[in-house]
PDB file of N, CA, C and O in Angstrom, chain B, residues numbered from 101:
ATOM      1  N   MET B 101      -6.305 -22.185   3.897  1.00  0.00           N
ATOM      2  CA  MET B 101      -5.115 -21.374   4.223  1.00  0.00           C
ATOM      3  C   MET B 101      -5.698 -20.659   4.415  1.00  0.00           C
ATOM      4  O   MET B 101      -6.816 -20.812   3.924  1.00  0.00           O
ATOM      5  N   LYS B 102      -5.542 -19.707   5.008  1.00  0.00           N
ATOM      6  CA  LYS B 102      -5.473 -18.581   6.192  1.00  0.00           C
ATOM      7  C   LYS B 102      -4.159 -17.499   5.566  1.00  0.00           C
ATOM      8  O   LYS B 102      -2.971 -17.683   5.831  1.00  0.00           O
ATOM      9  N   PRO B 103      -4.596 -16.562   4.846  1.00  0.00           N
ATOM     10  CA  PRO B 103      -2.921 -15.649   4.309  1.00  0.00           C
ATOM     11  C   PRO B 103      -2.000 -15.277   5.649  1.00  0.00           C
ATOM     12  O   PRO B 103      -2.715 -14.995   6.610  1.00  0.00           O
ATOM     13  N   LYS B 104      -1.108 -15.239   5.820  1.00  0.00           N
ATOM     14  CA  LYS B 104      -0.570 -14.200   7.163  1.00  0.00           C
ATOM     15  C   LYS B 104      -1.425 -12.906   6.292  1.00  0.00           C
ATOM     16  O   LYS B 104      -1.827 -12.546   5.186  1.00  0.00           O
ATOM     17  N   PRO B 105      -1.313 -12.444   8.166  1.00  0.00           N
ATOM     18  CA  PRO B 105      -1.479 -11.170   7.970  1.00  0.00           C
ATOM     19  C   PRO B 105      -0.609 -10.003   7.424  1.00  0.00           C
ATOM     20  O   PRO B 105      -0.938  -8.824   7.292  1.00  0.00           O
ATOM     21  N   ASN B 106       0.612 -10.616   7.128  1.00  0.00           N
ATOM     22  CA  ASN B 106       1.962  -8.951   6.088  1.00  0.00           C
ATOM     23  C   ASN B 106       1.856 -10.132   5.137  1.00  0.00           C
ATOM     24  O   ASN B 106       2.755 -10.971   5.092  1.00  0.00           O
ATOM     25  N   SER B 107       1.032 -10.188   4.560  1.00  0.00           N
ATOM     26  CA  SER B 107       1.199 -11.360   2.880  1.00  0.00           C
ATOM     27  C   SER B 107       0.699  -9.807   2.140  1.00  0.00           C
ATOM     28  O   SER B 107       0.001  -8.843   2.453  1.00  0.00           O
ATOM     29  N   THR B 108       1.570 -10.277   0.925  1.00  0.00           N
ATOM     30  CA  THR B 108       0.785  -9.369   0.033  1.00  0.00           C
ATOM     31  C   THR B 108      -0.840  -9.732  -0.479  1.00  0.00           C
ATOM     32  O   THR B 108      -1.622  -8.989  -1.072  1.00  0.00           O
ATOM     33  N   GLY B 109      -1.038 -11.181  -0.011  1.00  0.00           N
ATOM     34  CA  GLY B 109      -2.601 -11.769  -0.300  1.00  0.00           C
ATOM     35  C   GLY B 109      -2.832  -9.799   0.141  1.00  0.00           C
ATOM     36  O   GLY B 109      -2.726  -8.678  -0.357  1.00  0.00           O
ATOM     37  N   THR B 110      -3.346 -10.798   1.906  1.00  0.00           N
ATOM     38  CA  THR B 110      -3.695  -9.673   2.597  1.00  0.00           C
ATOM     39  C   THR B 110      -3.661  -7.914   2.664  1.00  0.00           C
ATOM     40  O   THR B 110      -4.553  -7.203   3.127  1.00  0.00           O
ATOM     41  N   LYS B 111      -2.700  -7.580   2.219  1.00  0.00           N
ATOM     42  CA  LYS B 111      -2.195  -5.959   1.446  1.00  0.00           C
ATOM     43  C   LYS B 111      -3.285  -5.415   0.521  1.00  0.00           C
ATOM     44  O   LYS B 111      -4.044  -4.446   0.545  1.00  0.00           O
ATOM     45  N   ILE B 112      -3.052  -6.417  -0.285  1.00  0.00           N
ATOM     46  CA  ILE B 112      -4.506  -6.025  -2.051  1.00  0.00           C
ATOM     47  C   ILE B 112      -5.549  -5.489  -1.033  1.00  0.00           C
ATOM     48  O   ILE B 112      -5.816  -4.321  -0.750  1.00  0.00           O
ATOM     49  N   LYS B 113      -6.305  -7.175  -0.343  1.00  0.00           N
ATOM     50  CA  LYS B 113      -7.632  -6.963   0.072  1.00  0.00           C
ATOM     51  C   LYS B 113      -7.591  -5.619   1.483  1.00  0.00           C
ATOM     52  O   LYS B 113      -8.591  -4.982   1.815  1.00  0.00           O
ATOM     53  N   ILE B 114      -6.544  -5.494   1.961  1.00  0.00           N
ATOM     54  CA  ILE B 114      -7.365  -4.310   2.921  1.00  0.00           C
ATOM     55  C   ILE B 114      -6.782  -2.360   1.712  1.00  0.00           C
ATOM     56  O   ILE B 114      -7.121  -1.200   1.945  1.00  0.00           O
ATOM     57  N   ALA B 115      -5.966  -2.865   0.685  1.00  0.00           N
ATOM     58  CA  ALA B 115      -5.745  -1.419   0.131  1.00  0.00           C
ATOM     59  C   ALA B 115      -7.079  -1.415  -0.991  1.00  0.00           C
ATOM     60  O   ALA B 115      -7.639  -0.398  -1.401  1.00  0.00           O
ATOM     61  N   ARG B 116      -7.432  -2.892  -1.376  1.00  0.00           N
ATOM     62  CA  ARG B 116      -9.136  -3.046  -1.917  1.00  0.00           C
ATOM     63  C   ARG B 116      -9.568  -2.368  -0.907  1.00  0.00           C
ATOM     64  O   ARG B 116      -9.663  -1.170  -1.175  1.00  0.00           O
ATOM     65  N   LYS B 117      -9.843  -2.623   0.063  1.00  0.00           N
ATOM     66  CA  LYS B 117     -11.767  -2.413   0.869  1.00  0.00           C
ATOM     67  C   LYS B 117     -11.310  -0.534   0.630  1.00  0.00           C
ATOM     68  O   LYS B 117     -11.788   0.391  -0.026  1.00  0.00           O
ATOM     69  N   LYS B 118     -10.146  -0.702   1.573  1.00  0.00           N
ATOM     70  CA  LYS B 118      -9.838   1.266   1.372  1.00  0.00           C
ATOM     71  C   LYS B 118     -10.208   2.043   1.226  1.00  0.00           C
ATOM     72  O   LYS B 118     -10.744   2.980   1.819  1.00  0.00           O
ATOM     73  N   ALA B 119      -9.723   1.461  -0.455  1.00  0.00           N
ATOM     74  CA  ALA B 119     -10.347   2.186  -1.929  1.00  0.00           C
ATOM     75  C   ALA B 119     -11.727   2.255  -2.112  1.00  0.00           C
ATOM     76  O   ALA B 119     -12.099   3.078  -2.949  1.00  0.00           O
ATOM     77  N   GLY B 120     -12.862   1.383  -1.354  1.00  0.00           N
ATOM     78  CA  GLY B 120     -13.861   1.141  -2.143  1.00  0.00           C
ATOM     79  C   GLY B 120     -13.815   0.458  -2.722  1.00  0.00           C
ATOM     80  O   GLY B 120     -14.906   0.900  -3.082  1.00  0.00           O
ATOM     81  N   LEU B 121     -13.606  -0.541  -3.472  1.00  0.00           N
ATOM     82  CA  LEU B 121     -13.470  -0.773  -4.431  1.00  0.00           C
ATOM     83  C   LEU B 121     -13.887  -2.722  -4.447  1.00  0.00           C
ATOM     84  O   LEU B 121     -13.171  -3.483  -3.797  1.00  0.00           O
ATOM     85  N   SER B 122     -14.971  -3.205  -5.185  1.00  0.00           N
ATOM     86  CA  SER B 122     -15.231  -4.357  -4.669  1.00  0.00           C
ATOM     87  C   SER B 122     -13.924  -5.761  -5.980  1.00  0.00           C
ATOM     88  O   SER B 122     -13.492  -5.475  -7.097  1.00  0.00           O
ATOM     89  N   ARG B 123     -13.745  -6.814  -5.372  1.00  0.00           N
ATOM     90  CA  ARG B 123     -13.303  -7.783  -6.601  1.00  0.00           C
ATOM     91  C   ARG B 123     -13.146  -7.204  -7.786  1.00  0.00           C
ATOM     92  O   ARG B 123     -12.190  -6.450  -7.965  1.00  0.00           O
ATOM     93  N   ARG B 124     -14.262  -7.521  -9.005  1.00  0.00           N
ATOM     94  CA  ARG B 124     -14.902  -7.031  -9.743  1.00  0.00           C
ATOM     95  C   ARG B 124     -14.560  -5.889 -10.042  1.00  0.00           C
ATOM     96  O   ARG B 124     -13.956  -5.799 -11.111  1.00  0.00           O
ATOM     97  N   GLN B 125     -14.782  -4.670  -9.298  1.00  0.00           N
ATOM     98  CA  GLN B 125     -14.294  -2.990  -9.407  1.00  0.00           C
ATOM     99  C   GLN B 125     -12.670  -3.380  -9.961  1.00  0.00           C
ATOM    100  O   GLN B 125     -12.202  -2.830 -10.959  1.00  0.00           O
ATOM    101  N   LEU B 126     -11.605  -4.810  -8.837  1.00  0.00           N
ATOM    102  CA  LEU B 126     -10.374  -4.172  -9.296  1.00  0.00           C
ATOM    103  C   LEU B 126      -9.718  -4.264 -10.230  1.00  0.00           C
ATOM    104  O   LEU B 126      -8.760  -3.788 -10.839  1.00  0.00           O
ATOM    105  N   MET B 127     -11.257  -5.804 -10.208  1.00  0.00           N
ATOM    106  CA  MET B 127     -10.735  -6.771 -11.890  1.00  0.00           C
ATOM    107  C   MET B 127     -10.525  -5.585 -13.212  1.00  0.00           C
ATOM    108  O   MET B 127      -9.677  -5.550 -14.103  1.00  0.00           O
ATOM    109  N   MET B 128     -11.609  -4.719 -12.924  1.00  0.00           N
ATOM    110  CA  MET B 128     -11.756  -4.018 -14.188  1.00  0.00           C
ATOM    111  C   MET B 128     -10.306  -2.918 -14.640  1.00  0.00           C
ATOM    112  O   MET B 128      -9.854  -2.467 -15.692  1.00  0.00           O
ATOM    113  N   ASN B 129      -9.843  -2.810 -12.733  1.00  0.00           N
ATOM    114  CA  ASN B 129      -9.787  -1.662 -13.479  1.00  0.00           C
ATOM    115  C   ASN B 129      -7.715  -2.364 -13.877  1.00  0.00           C
ATOM    116  O   ASN B 129      -7.067  -2.055 -14.877  1.00  0.00           O
ATOM    117  N   LEU B 130      -7.417  -2.923 -13.174  1.00  0.00           N
ATOM    118  CA  LEU B 130      -6.546  -3.784 -13.675  1.00  0.00           C
ATOM    119  C   LEU B 130      -7.013  -4.132 -15.183  1.00  0.00           C
ATOM    120  O   LEU B 130      -6.015  -4.078 -15.902  1.00  0.00           O
ATOM    121  N   LYS B 131      -7.419  -4.251 -15.443  1.00  0.00           N
ATOM    122  CA  LYS B 131      -7.700  -5.272 -16.557  1.00  0.00           C
ATOM    123  C   LYS B 131      -7.496  -3.187 -17.909  1.00  0.00           C
ATOM    124  O   LYS B 131      -7.005  -3.076 -19.032  1.00  0.00           O
ATOM    125  N   SER B 132      -8.022  -2.270 -17.155  1.00  0.00           N
ATOM    126  CA  SER B 132      -7.237  -0.500 -17.065  1.00  0.00           C
ATOM    127  C   SER B 132      -5.811  -0.357 -17.891  1.00  0.00           C
ATOM    128  O   SER B 132      -5.175   0.052 -18.863  1.00  0.00           O
ATOM    129  N   HIS B 133      -5.877  -1.023 -16.704  1.00  0.00           N
ATOM    130  CA  HIS B 133      -3.644  -0.384 -16.460  1.00  0.00           C
ATOM    131  C   HIS B 133      -3.112  -1.623 -17.085  1.00  0.00           C
ATOM    132  O   HIS B 133      -2.040  -2.068 -16.675  1.00  0.00           O
ATOM    133  N   GLY B 134      -4.084  -2.523 -18.517  1.00  0.00           N
ATOM    134  CA  GLY B 134      -3.016  -3.421 -18.658  1.00  0.00           C
ATOM    135  C   GLY B 134      -2.915  -4.983 -18.169  1.00  0.00           C
ATOM    136  O   GLY B 134      -2.379  -5.795 -18.923  1.00  0.00           O
ATOM    137  N   LEU B 135      -3.403  -5.368 -16.978  1.00  0.00           N
ATOM    138  CA  LEU B 135      -3.699  -6.594 -15.815  1.00  0.00           C
ATOM    139  C   LEU B 135      -4.645  -6.873 -16.357  1.00  0.00           C
ATOM    140  O   LEU B 135      -5.496  -6.017 -16.599  1.00  0.00           O
ATOM    141  N   ASP B 136      -4.802  -8.256 -16.745  1.00  0.00           N
ATOM    142  CA  ASP B 136      -6.032  -9.001 -17.596  1.00  0.00           C
ATOM    143  C   ASP B 136      -5.687 -10.755 -16.079  1.00  0.00           C
ATOM    144  O   ASP B 136      -5.112 -11.842 -16.013  1.00  0.00           O
ATOM    145  N   VAL B 137      -6.572  -9.796 -15.222  1.00  0.00           N
ATOM    146  CA  VAL B 137      -6.358 -10.752 -14.341  1.00  0.00           C
ATOM    147  C   VAL B 137      -8.429 -11.100 -13.819  1.00  0.00           C
ATOM    148  O   VAL B 137      -9.233 -10.245 -14.192  1.00  0.00           O
ATOM    149  N   THR B 138      -8.844 -12.071 -13.191  1.00  0.00           N
ATOM    150  CA  THR B 138      -9.912 -12.835 -12.973  1.00  0.00           C
ATOM    151  C   THR B 138      -9.658 -12.501 -11.870  1.00  0.00           C
ATOM    152  O   THR B 138      -8.596 -12.538 -11.249  1.00  0.00           O
ATOM    153  N   GLU B 139     -11.409 -11.900 -11.382  1.00  0.00           N
ATOM    154  CA  GLU B 139     -12.053 -12.165  -9.475  1.00  0.00           C
ATOM    155  C   GLU B 139     -11.078 -12.706  -9.354  1.00  0.00           C
ATOM    156  O   GLU B 139      -9.987 -12.286  -8.969  1.00  0.00           O
ATOM    157  N   THR B 140     -11.544 -14.155  -9.830  1.00  0.00           N
ATOM    158  CA  THR B 140     -11.053 -14.978  -9.192  1.00  0.00           C
ATOM    159  C   THR B 140      -9.425 -15.090  -8.853  1.00  0.00           C
ATOM    160  O   THR B 140      -9.309 -15.595  -7.737  1.00  0.00           O
ATOM    161  N   THR B 141      -8.324 -14.832  -9.356  1.00  0.00           N
ATOM    162  CA  THR B 141      -7.182 -14.864  -9.377  1.00  0.00           C
ATOM    163  C   THR B 141      -7.195 -14.093  -8.266  1.00  0.00           C
ATOM    164  O   THR B 141      -6.428 -14.347  -7.337  1.00  0.00           O
ATOM    165  N   ILE B 142      -7.893 -13.261  -8.228  1.00  0.00           N
ATOM    166  CA  ILE B 142      -7.672 -11.622  -7.146  1.00  0.00           C
ATOM    167  C   ILE B 142      -8.413 -12.355  -5.128  1.00  0.00           C
ATOM    168  O   ILE B 142      -8.132 -12.068  -3.965  1.00  0.00           O
ATOM    169  N   PHE B 143      -9.550 -13.498  -5.918  1.00  0.00           N
ATOM    170  CA  PHE B 143      -9.207 -13.569  -4.603  1.00  0.00           C
ATOM    171  C   PHE B 143      -8.841 -14.818  -4.175  1.00  0.00           C
ATOM    172  O   PHE B 143      -9.266 -15.225  -3.094  1.00  0.00           O
ATOM    173  N   ASN B 144      -8.303 -15.318  -4.682  1.00  0.00           N
ATOM    174  CA  ASN B 144      -6.991 -16.635  -4.961  1.00  0.00           C
ATOM    175  C   ASN B 144      -6.088 -16.174  -4.009  1.00  0.00           C
ATOM    176  O   ASN B 144      -5.672 -16.878  -3.089  1.00  0.00           O
ATOM    177  N   TRP B 145      -5.590 -14.354  -4.309  1.00  0.00           N
ATOM    178  CA  TRP B 145      -4.260 -13.449  -4.098  1.00  0.00           C
ATOM    179  C   TRP B 145      -4.659 -13.570  -2.757  1.00  0.00           C
ATOM    180  O   TRP B 145      -3.878 -14.012  -1.915  1.00  0.00           O
ATOM    181  N   GLU B 146      -6.080 -13.133  -2.414  1.00  0.00           N
ATOM    182  CA  GLU B 146      -6.259 -12.040  -1.168  1.00  0.00           C
ATOM    183  C   GLU B 146      -6.972 -13.191  -0.085  1.00  0.00           C
ATOM    184  O   GLU B 146      -7.319 -12.685   0.982  1.00  0.00           O
ATOM    185  N   SER B 147      -7.163 -14.279  -0.190  1.00  0.00           N
ATOM    186  CA  SER B 147      -6.801 -15.890   0.295  1.00  0.00           C
ATOM    187  C   SER B 147      -5.810 -16.660   0.514  1.00  0.00           C
ATOM    188  O   SER B 147      -5.942 -17.447   1.451  1.00  0.00           O
ATOM    189  N   GLY B 148      -5.238 -16.668   0.167  1.00  0.00           N
ATOM    190  CA  GLY B 148      -3.112 -17.046   0.288  1.00  0.00           C
ATOM    191  C   GLY B 148      -3.842 -18.138  -0.454  1.00  0.00           C
ATOM    192  O   GLY B 148      -3.745 -19.280  -0.004  1.00  0.00           O
ATOM    193  N   LYS B 149      -4.588 -17.914  -1.580  1.00  0.00           N
ATOM    194  CA  LYS B 149      -4.810 -20.048  -2.378  1.00  0.00           C
ATOM    195  C   LYS B 149      -3.773 -20.594  -3.316  1.00  0.00           C
ATOM    196  O   LYS B 149      -3.465 -21.687  -3.791  1.00  0.00           O
ATOM    197  N   THR B 150      -3.297 -19.108  -3.382  1.00  0.00           N
ATOM    198  CA  THR B 150      -2.376 -19.321  -4.439  1.00  0.00           C
ATOM    199  C   THR B 150      -1.043 -18.050  -3.990  1.00  0.00           C
ATOM    200  O   THR B 150      -1.187 -17.145  -3.169  1.00  0.00           O
ATOM    201  N   THR B 151       0.150 -18.331  -4.773  1.00  0.00           N
ATOM    202  CA  THR B 151       0.656 -16.854  -4.610  1.00  0.00           C
ATOM    203  C   THR B 151       0.581 -15.773  -5.061  1.00  0.00           C
ATOM    204  O   THR B 151       0.308 -15.565  -6.243  1.00  0.00           O
ATOM    205  N   GLY B 152       0.854 -14.698  -4.040  1.00  0.00           N
ATOM    206  CA  GLY B 152       0.437 -13.752  -4.533  1.00  0.00           C
ATOM    207  C   GLY B 152       0.861 -12.658  -5.672  1.00  0.00           C
ATOM    208  O   GLY B 152       2.069 -12.531  -5.474  1.00  0.00           O
ATOM    209  N   PRO B 153       0.531 -11.855  -6.688  1.00  0.00           N
ATOM    210  CA  PRO B 153       1.635 -11.525  -7.721  1.00  0.00           C
ATOM    211  C   PRO B 153       3.199 -11.244  -8.393  1.00  0.00           C
ATOM    212  O   PRO B 153       4.217 -11.341  -7.709  1.00  0.00           O
ATOM    213  N   THR B 154       3.202 -11.074  -9.074  1.00  0.00           N
ATOM    214  CA  THR B 154       4.151 -10.987  -9.550  1.00  0.00           C
ATOM    215  C   THR B 154       4.681  -9.697  -9.040  1.00  0.00           C
ATOM    216  O   THR B 154       3.812  -8.863  -8.788  1.00  0.00           O
ATOM    217  N   ALA B 155       6.116  -9.288  -8.796  1.00  0.00           N
ATOM    218  CA  ALA B 155       6.664  -7.482  -8.440  1.00  0.00           C
ATOM    219  C   ALA B 155       5.564  -6.883 -10.482  1.00  0.00           C
ATOM    220  O   ALA B 155       4.525  -6.321 -10.829  1.00  0.00           O
ATOM    221  N   ASP B 156       6.171  -7.211 -10.795  1.00  0.00           N
ATOM    222  CA  ASP B 156       5.601  -6.505 -11.955  1.00  0.00           C
ATOM    223  C   ASP B 156       3.723  -5.974 -11.478  1.00  0.00           C
ATOM    224  O   ASP B 156       3.192  -4.868 -11.383  1.00  0.00           O
ATOM    225  N   TYR B 157       3.123  -7.614 -11.251  1.00  0.00           N
ATOM    226  CA  TYR B 157       2.247  -7.279 -10.934  1.00  0.00           C
ATOM    227  C   TYR B 157       1.779  -6.008  -9.860  1.00  0.00           C
ATOM    228  O   TYR B 157       0.997  -5.083 -10.081  1.00  0.00           O
ATOM    229  N   VAL B 158       2.576  -6.331  -8.595  1.00  0.00           N
ATOM    230  CA  VAL B 158       2.216  -4.978  -7.719  1.00  0.00           C
ATOM    231  C   VAL B 158       2.604  -3.522  -7.704  1.00  0.00           C
ATOM    232  O   VAL B 158       2.482  -2.693  -6.802  1.00  0.00           O
ATOM    233  N   LEU B 159       3.119  -3.406  -8.958  1.00  0.00           N
ATOM    234  CA  LEU B 159       3.525  -2.809  -9.246  1.00  0.00           C
ATOM    235  C   LEU B 159       2.739  -1.457 -10.409  1.00  0.00           C
ATOM    236  O   LEU B 159       3.037  -0.267 -10.508  1.00  0.00           O
ATOM    237  N   ILE B 160       1.343  -2.526 -11.372  1.00  0.00           N
ATOM    238  CA  ILE B 160       0.499  -2.210 -12.195  1.00  0.00           C
ATOM    239  C   ILE B 160      -1.060  -1.991 -10.594  1.00  0.00           C
ATOM    240  O   ILE B 160      -1.614  -0.918 -10.357  1.00  0.00           O
ATOM    241  N   LEU B 161      -1.289  -3.040  -9.997  1.00  0.00           N
ATOM    242  CA  LEU B 161      -2.232  -3.503  -8.738  1.00  0.00           C
ATOM    243  C   LEU B 161      -1.293  -1.697  -7.778  1.00  0.00           C
ATOM    244  O   LEU B 161      -2.179  -1.131  -7.138  1.00  0.00           O
ATOM    245  N   ALA B 162      -0.280  -1.130  -7.683  1.00  0.00           N
ATOM    246  CA  ALA B 162      -0.739  -0.436  -6.896  1.00  0.00           C
ATOM    247  C   ALA B 162      -1.087   1.004  -7.216  1.00  0.00           C
ATOM    248  O   ALA B 162      -1.508   1.840  -6.416  1.00  0.00           O
ATOM    249  N   LYS B 163      -0.768   1.215  -8.934  1.00  0.00           N
ATOM    250  CA  LYS B 163      -1.490   2.230  -9.823  1.00  0.00           C
ATOM    251  C   LYS B 163      -2.904   1.981  -9.630  1.00  0.00           C
ATOM    252  O   LYS B 163      -3.790   2.834  -9.668  1.00  0.00           O
ATOM    253  N   ALA B 164      -3.041   0.743  -9.418  1.00  0.00           N
ATOM    254  CA  ALA B 164      -4.669   0.865  -9.785  1.00  0.00           C
ATOM    255  C   ALA B 164      -5.460   0.874  -8.677  1.00  0.00           C
ATOM    256  O   ALA B 164      -6.509   0.235  -8.769  1.00  0.00           O
ATOM    257  N   LEU B 165      -5.262   1.348  -7.809  1.00  0.00           N
ATOM    258  CA  LEU B 165      -5.756   1.386  -6.324  1.00  0.00           C
ATOM    259  C   LEU B 165      -5.410   2.359  -5.404  1.00  0.00           C
ATOM    260  O   LEU B 165      -5.580   2.415  -4.186  1.00  0.00           O
ATOM    261  N   ASN B 166      -4.498   3.699  -6.803  1.00  0.00           N
ATOM    262  CA  ASN B 166      -3.776   4.738  -6.569  1.00  0.00           C
ATOM    263  C   ASN B 166      -3.206   5.103  -4.985  1.00  0.00           C
ATOM    264  O   ASN B 166      -3.382   5.970  -4.130  1.00  0.00           O
ATOM    265  N   ILE B 167      -2.357   3.777  -5.193  1.00  0.00           N
ATOM    266  CA  ILE B 167      -1.221   3.891  -3.695  1.00  0.00           C
ATOM    267  C   ILE B 167       0.183   3.485  -4.256  1.00  0.00           C
ATOM    268  O   ILE B 167       0.397   3.071  -5.396  1.00  0.00           O
ATOM    269  N   SER B 168       1.296   3.713  -3.051  1.00  0.00           N
ATOM    270  CA  SER B 168       2.598   3.512  -3.845  1.00  0.00           C
ATOM    271  C   SER B 168       2.607   2.172  -3.132  1.00  0.00           C
ATOM    272  O   SER B 168       2.118   1.641  -2.135  1.00  0.00           O
ATOM    273  N   PRO B 169       3.843   1.744  -4.701  1.00  0.00           N
ATOM    274  CA  PRO B 169       4.523   0.094  -3.982  1.00  0.00           C
ATOM    275  C   PRO B 169       4.733  -0.400  -3.104  1.00  0.00           C
ATOM    276  O   PRO B 169       4.683  -1.546  -2.656  1.00  0.00           O
ATOM    277  N   LYS B 170       5.136   1.028  -2.659  1.00  0.00           N
ATOM    278  CA  LYS B 170       5.589   0.772  -1.427  1.00  0.00           C
ATOM    279  C   LYS B 170       5.310   0.089  -0.247  1.00  0.00           C
ATOM    280  O   LYS B 170       5.906  -0.337   0.742  1.00  0.00           O
ATOM    281  N   PHE B 171       3.692   0.160  -0.916  1.00  0.00           N
ATOM    282  CA  PHE B 171       2.758  -0.597   0.623  1.00  0.00           C
ATOM    283  C   PHE B 171       3.234  -1.670   1.088  1.00  0.00           C
ATOM    284  O   PHE B 171       3.707  -2.040   2.162  1.00  0.00           O
ATOM    285  N   PHE B 172       2.900  -2.375  -0.517  1.00  0.00           N
ATOM    286  CA  PHE B 172       3.253  -3.899   0.227  1.00  0.00           C
ATOM    287  C   PHE B 172       4.332  -4.570   0.249  1.00  0.00           C
ATOM    288  O   PHE B 172       4.303  -5.798   0.162  1.00  0.00           O
ATOM    289  N   TRP B 173       5.542  -3.839   0.375  1.00  0.00           N
ATOM    290  CA  TRP B 173       7.174  -4.078   0.573  1.00  0.00           C
ATOM    291  C   TRP B 173       6.678  -3.589   1.994  1.00  0.00           C
ATOM    292  O   TRP B 173       6.640  -4.622   2.662  1.00  0.00           O
ATOM    293  N   SER B 174       6.460  -3.010   2.428  1.00  0.00           N
ATOM    294  CA  SER B 174       6.703  -2.409   4.471  1.00  0.00           C
ATOM    295  C   SER B 174       5.769  -3.734   4.675  1.00  0.00           C
ATOM    296  O   SER B 174       5.432  -4.084   5.807  1.00  0.00           O
TER     297      SER B 174
END
């Protein structure tokens, strides 16, 4: 299943790469912000294998990636 170009998962991947982070680094960053996810979860979001994170998670993702949450809803 290929993710849609404008999906939350695709946006997570774009923001992660723009921040220069591996999935492992993002996972550790998210854990430091109180979100306990695995690299596999991040991979599944990015690849469209599972639905993207909840709105609460998106806010934490934005903080961890140092971007505006609006990025995910634009």
